[in-house]
N, C-alpha and C positions, 0 to 999 in steps of 0.2 A: 241372533234374531233374524228371521227371514222377512225383510221389508216388503218384498214383492207380494207376499201373501196378503198384506193389508191393502194393496192397491185394488181399486174397483173400476169398472167401465160403466159409463153412462149410456143413454139410449143412442147417442151418435157414435159410440165406440171409443170415446176419448178416455184416457186414464186419469184418475183423480184419487187423491188421498181423502178418505171419508172424514166428516167432521168428528172431532173428539172433544171430550169434556175436560176442562181444566180442574185442578184440585179445588179452586174456589167456586166451582159450579157453573161458570160461564162456558160457552161453546166456542171452539175454533171453527172457522169456516172451512168448507171443502176446498182443496187446492188441486188445480189441474197441473199435471206433469207430463213430460215427454216420455217416449219409450226409452228404457235404459237408464231412467233417473235413479241416482243413488243419493240418499240424504247426506247432508254435511257431516252428521255425527258418525256415519259409518265409513267415511273416507279417511284413510291413514294420513297422518300429518306429513308434510313435505320434509324430506331429508336430502340434503345436498350431496353431490358426489364425494366431496371431501369427508363429510360425516359418515357416509356409507363405507368409504375406504378405511377410515379410522376404526370404525366398529369391526370391520372384517379383520384388520390387523390385530386388534386386541384379542379376537377370538382365535386367531392363528398362533399368537404368541411370538416369542423372539426367534428370528430366523437362526437356525443352527443349534438351538438349545434343545437338548434331548432329555433334560431332567423332568421332574414332575411338574405338571401345569398348576399354576396358582389358582385358588378358588376365587372366582369373581363374584363380588356382591351384587345386589340389585342395582347399585348405582354405577356399575361398570368398572369398578376399581378393585384392586386386590384388598382383602380384608386386613385389619391391623395385625391379627394373629399371624398371617402369612408373612407380612413385612417383618415382624419381630423375629419370627422363627428362621426365615431364610435369608436375611440380609446382614451384611457386615456394617459396622458403624460408618456413617458417612461424615464428610467434613461439614462443618457448619457454614451456612451461607452468610453473606455480609449482614443481611437483616437479622438473622438469628443471633449473630454475635452482638449486634447493637442491642437487641432485646435483652440478651443475657447481661450485658453491662448495665442496662437500665435497672434490671431487677436487683443486681448486686448493689448498685448505688442507692436504690430505694431502701433496701434492707439496712445498709449502713446508716442512712439518714434516720431511719426508725430507731436504730440503736442509739444514735447521738441524741435524739429527742428524749429517749428514756433516761439517758444519763443526765441531761439538763434538768428534767423534771425531778429526778432524785436529788440533784444538787440544790434546786430551789426549795424542795421540801426540807432538806437538812438546814438550809439557811433560816427558814421559817421557824424550825424547831429551836435553833440557836437564839433567835430573837425572843422567843417565848421564855427560854430558860435564863438568858442573860438580862436580868433587870437591874443589875447594879449600875450600869452605865446610863446616863441620861440620853434618851434616844427620842428623836422626833418621829413618833409612830406614824403620823399621816404621810410623811415623806417616804418612809420605808414601805408602807402599805402601797403607795402609789407606784413605787419602783417595782415592787414584786408583781403587782397587777399588770404593769407594762410588760414584764418578762413573761408572765403567763399568757398574755395576748400574743406575744411573738411566738411562743411555743405552740399555741393553738393554730396560728397561721402556718407554721411549718408542718404541723400534723395534717392540716387541710390540704396541703399540696401533695 
């Protein structure tokens, strides 16, 4: 968009931006500007020397590498397909190892919870089947409910 085409001169020869109408119907006032004025929207954002250097280095690639250049995505990084196709397996970082151990522990805990719930259900089935022994039903019910609450607390973690 050529901004200078919208500028006008008044009777004294001063430059101004003519009034414009907003979408809600109100009008913006005319704005006087100096020669060479560039609106804020048309000015490029500031990039430091370091950022410019880093962008140029990415575009140049690795010094001394003569192979095919990786395809750079819109975010300025190599795409996942390029990484998977052209890279060898890397060592896991310390944080990646921690996360892996956490996942394994969580899976093991889930397995233990499933075993405990199966055990409790078996005990409940035994109580229902075995009626020959005199049993305080309220005590057993209270104990089983306590175990179920403990199981639910473990599952919530």
